[in-house]
C-alpha positions in Angstrom: 2.5 9.2 20.9 0.7 7.8 24.0 -0.3 4.2 24.5 -4.0 4.9 24.0 -3.5 6.4 20.6 -1.0 3.8 19.6 -3.4 1.0 20.7 -6.2 2.4 18.5 -3.9 2.7 15.5 -2.7 -0.9 15.9 -6.3 -2.2 16.4 -7.5 -0.5 13.2 -4.5 -1.7 11.2 -4.8 -5.3 12.4 -8.5 -5.4 11.7 -7.8 -4.1 8.2 -5.0 -6.7 7.6 -6.8 -9.7 9.0 -10.2 -8.7 7.5 -8.4 -8.4 4.1 -6.8 -11.9 4.4 -9.9 -13.6 3.0 -10.0 -11.6 -0.2 -6.3 -12.1 -0.6 -6.7 -15.8 -0.4 -9.4 -15.5 -3.1 -7.1 -13.6 -5.4 -4.3 -16.2 -4.8 -6.8 -19.0 -5.9 -7.0 -17.4 -9.4 -3.8 -19.0 -10.4 -3.0 -21.6 -7.7 -4.8 -24.5 -6.0 -6.0 -24.1 -2.4 -3.1 -26.3 -1.2 -0.6 -24.2 -3.1 -1.9 -20.9 -1.8 -1.7 -22.3 1.8 1.7 -23.8 1.3 3.1 -20.6 -0.3 1.6 -18.5 2.5 3.5 -20.6 5.2 6.7 -20.9 3.2 6.9 -17.2 2.4 6.1 -16.2 6.0 8.7 -18.6 7.3 11.3 -17.2 4.9 10.5 -13.7 6.0 10.9 -14.5 9.6 14.2 -16.5 9.1 16.6 -13.5 9.5 15.1 -12.8 12.9 16.3 -16.3 14.0 19.9 -14.9 14.3 18.7 -12.6 17.2 16.1 -14.8 18.8 17.9 -18.1 18.6 18.8 -18.4 22.3 16.0 -16.4 23.8 14.0 -19.4 24.9 14.5 -22.9 26.3 13.7 -25.0 23.2 13.0 -28.2 25.2 10.8 -26.4 27.7 8.8 -24.5 25.1 8.7 -27.0 22.3 5.1 -28.1 23.0 3.8 -24.6 23.0 5.7 -23.7 19.8 4.4 -26.7 18.0 0.8 -26.0 19.1 1.2 -22.4 18.1 2.7 -23.2 14.7 0.6 -26.2 13.7 -2.8 -25.0 15.0 -2.3 -21.3 14.8 -0.9 -21.2 11.3 -0.3 -24.4 9.4 -3.6 -26.2 9.5 -5.9 -23.1 9.3 -4.0 -21.9 6.2 -5.1 -25.1 4.4 -8.6 -25.1 5.8 -9.4 -21.5 4.9 -8.2 -21.8 1.3 -10.0 -25.1 0.7 -13.2 -23.5 2.0 -12.9 -20.5 -0.3 -12.9 -22.8 -3.3 -16.7 -23.1 -2.7 -17.8 -20.3 -0.4 -17.3 -16.6 -0.6 -14.5 -14.7 1.1 -17.0 -12.6 3.0 -18.8 -15.6 4.5 -15.4 -17.0 5.5 -14.6 -13.8 7.2 -17.9 -13.8 9.0 -17.4 -17.3 10.3 -13.9 -16.5 11.5 -15.7 -14.5 14.3 -16.3 -17.9 16.0 -12.7 -18.0 17.3 -13.5 -16.4 20.8 -16.2 -18.9 21.4 -14.0 -21.9 20.7 -11.3 -20.3 22.8 -13.4 -20.3 25.9 -14.7 -23.8 25.2 -11.1 -25.2 24.8 -10.0 -23.3 27.9 -12.7 -25.0 30.0 -12.5 -28.5 28.6 -8.7 -28.9 28.4 -7.2 -26.4 30.8 -10.1 -26.4 33.4 -10.6 -22.6 33.2 -13.5 -21.2 35.3 -16.1 -19.4 33.2 -19.1 -17.3 34.3 -22.6 -18.4 33.3 -23.2 -15.3 31.2 -20.2 -16.2 29.1 -21.7 -19.6 28.3 -24.8 -17.8 27.2 -22.6 -15.8 24.9 -21.2 -19.0 23.4 -24.8 -20.4 22.8 -25.9 -17.1 21.2 -22.8 -17.0 19.0 -23.3 -20.6 17.9 -26.9 -19.9 16.9 -25.7 -17.0 14.9 -23.2 -19.1 13.1 -25.8 -21.8 12.3 -28.1 -19.1 10.8 -25.2 -17.6 8.9 -24.5 -20.8 7.1 -28.2 -21.7 6.5 -29.1 -18.3 5.1 -26.3 -18.4 2.5 -27.5 -17.9 -1.1 -25.6 -20.9 -2.5 -27.5 -23.3 -4.7 -25.7 -26.3 -3.3 -26.7 -25.9 0.4 -25.1 -29.2 1.4 -21.8 -28.4 -0.2 -22.0 -24.9 1.4 -22.4 -26.3 4.9 -19.6 -28.8 4.4 -17.1 -26.1 3.3 -18.3 -23.7 6.0 -17.5 -26.4 8.5 -13.8 -26.2 7.3 -13.8 -22.6 8.4 -15.3 -23.6 11.7 -12.6 -26.2 12.1 -10.0 -23.5 11.4 -11.4 -21.3 14.2 -11.2 -24.3 16.5 -7.5 -24.6 15.6 -7.0 -21.0 16.4 -8.6 -21.5 19.8 -6.2 -24.4 20.5 -3.3 -22.1 19.6 -4.5 -19.2 21.7 -4.9 -21.3 24.8 -1.5 -23.0 24.2 0.2 -19.6 23.9 -1.4 -18.5 27.2 -0.4 -21.6 29.1 3.0 -22.6 27.6 4.4 -19.4 26.1 3.2 -16.6 28.4 6.8 -15.7 29.4 8.2 -15.9 25.8 8.7 -12.7 23.8 6.0 -12.5 21.0 8.6 -12.1 18.2 10.7 -15.0 19.5 7.7 -17.3 19.7 6.6 -16.3 16.2 10.0 -16.8 14.7 10.4 -20.3 16.3 6.9 -21.5 15.4 7.4 -20.6 11.8 10.8 -22.2 11.7 9.2 -25.5 12.8 6.3 -25.5 10.3 8.1 -23.8 7.4 10.1 -26.9 6.3 7.0 -29.1 6.5 5.1 -26.8 4.3 8.0 -26.5 1.9 8.3 -30.2 1.5 4.6 -30.6 0.8 4.5 -27.6 -1.5 7.4 -28.5 -3.8 7.2 -32.2 -3.4 3.5 -32.9 -3.7 1.9 -30.0 -5.7 2.3 -28.5 -9.1 3.1 -25.0 -7.8 6.1 -24.5 -10.2 4.1 -25.5 -13.2 1.2 -23.2 -12.3 3.6 -20.3 -11.5 5.1 -20.6 -15.0 2.0 -21.4 -17.0 -0.8 -19.3 -15.5 -1.0 -15.8 -17.1 -1.9 -14.1 -13.8 0.4 -16.1 -11.6 2.7 -13.2 -10.7 -0.3 -11.1 -9.6 -1.7 -14.0 -7.5 1.8 -14.6 -6.0 2.0 -10.9 -5.1 -1.3 -11.1 -3.2 -0.1 -14.3 -1.4 3.1 -12.5 -0.4 1.1 -9.7 1.2 -1.0 -12.3 2.9 2.0 -14.2 4.2 4.1 -11.2 5.4 1.4 -9.0 6.8 -1.4 -11.5 7.5 0.7 -14.3 9.0 4.1 -13.1 10.2 4.0 -9.5 11.3 0.4 -9.4 12.4 1.0 -12.1 15.1 3.9 -10.0 16.6 1.9 -6.8 16.4 -1.2 -8.4 18.0 0.8 -9.7 21.0 2.3 -6.1 21.3 -1.3 -4.8 21.4 -2.2 -7.2 24.2 0.8 -6.0 26.3 0.0 -2.3 26.0 -3.8 -2.3 26.0 -4.9 -5.7 27.5 -6.7 -8.7 26.1 -10.2 -7.2 26.2 -9.2 -4.2 24.0 -7.2 -6.5 21.7 -10.1 -8.8 21.3 -12.1 -6.0 19.7 -10.4 -7.1 16.4 -13.0 -9.9 16.4 -15.8 -7.3 16.0 -14.1 -5.4 13.2 -12.7 -8.3 11.0 -16.1 -9.5 9.7 -17.0 -5.9 8.8 -13.8 -5.5 6.7 -14.3 -8.9 5.1 -17.9 -8.0 4.2 -16.7 -4.7 2.7 -14.2 -6.5 0.5 -16.8 -9.0 -0.5 -19.2 -6.3 -1.6 -16.4 -4.5 -3.5 -15.6 -7.8 -5.3 -19.2 -8.4 -6.3 -20.1 -11.1 -3.8 -23.8 -11.4 -2.8 -24.5 -10.7 0.9 -28.1 -10.8 2.1 -29.8 -9.2 5.1 -30.1 -12.5 7.0 -26.3 -12.9 6.9 -25.8 -9.4 8.3 -28.3 -10.2 11.1 -26.5 -13.5 11.8 -23.2 -11.7 12.1 -24.7 -9.3 14.5 -25.9 -12.2 16.6 -22.4 -13.7 16.6 -21.0 -10.3 17.6 -23.5 -10.1 20.4 -22.3 -13.5 21.7 -18.7 -12.3 21.5 -19.6 -9.2 23.4 -21.0 -11.3 26.2 -17.9 -13.6 26.2 -15.6 -10.6 26.5 -17.8 -8.7 29.0 -17.5 -8.7 32.8 -17.7 -11.9 34.8 -21.2 -11.0 36.0 -24.0 -10.2 33.5 
């Protein structure tokens, strides 16, 4: 199999996995609280990655790469996991998936403000267009509680901002580190923190033993943790290496489509204005990922 074919297969699989993450969170919330779903996601993903630590223990300088690993773990996995699940207690999984498309815009903003990256003017226009699409997406939601809808939508926006911090940190501090090594180490740092919170400050055991659908919900969370958090990060970095960042970023276009599809399948209401708002966001992303000159 040549690299081009492999790249397309990886792209489609990743888009399906990440686009399905939001409906998996929703299914986890059937039996567990938002904090419990997030904690279980991180703990299970960390446990899954633990055996790889034997091989990757000495493949980086811990002191040199600690800052990057912490930023990757905390802002790329730990905080977003809690923000996304909390948001989905009040807004639909499809809306959450649509707002997730804001990540590239925040990535470019963080790169400019913190790391002094140079950005072409047409990319800034893409940021503005995407931002307007995001505002429209929230305002045209069918929720009766518009204020509450906006507040919980902002949690998703905050999660995409965290992703942007993580992406820039990986580029700056971990560019020479093997993707699997970085993923193993980042989860080894945040896993114990999530475990202490999960088993020390939530009622996860009680809910797991008392809720009639707890095993089903736990199964969905396991899929989310292993495929949506652990393996997907490694596979995505592999895609970047064989196909480049521009091709890999195409996931951003496909993830909202998958999330919308799952939302419709699950009976969520999606109106025409939301679809148009997503198209505006995607247009902004296209300008951000396009050539330096318009």
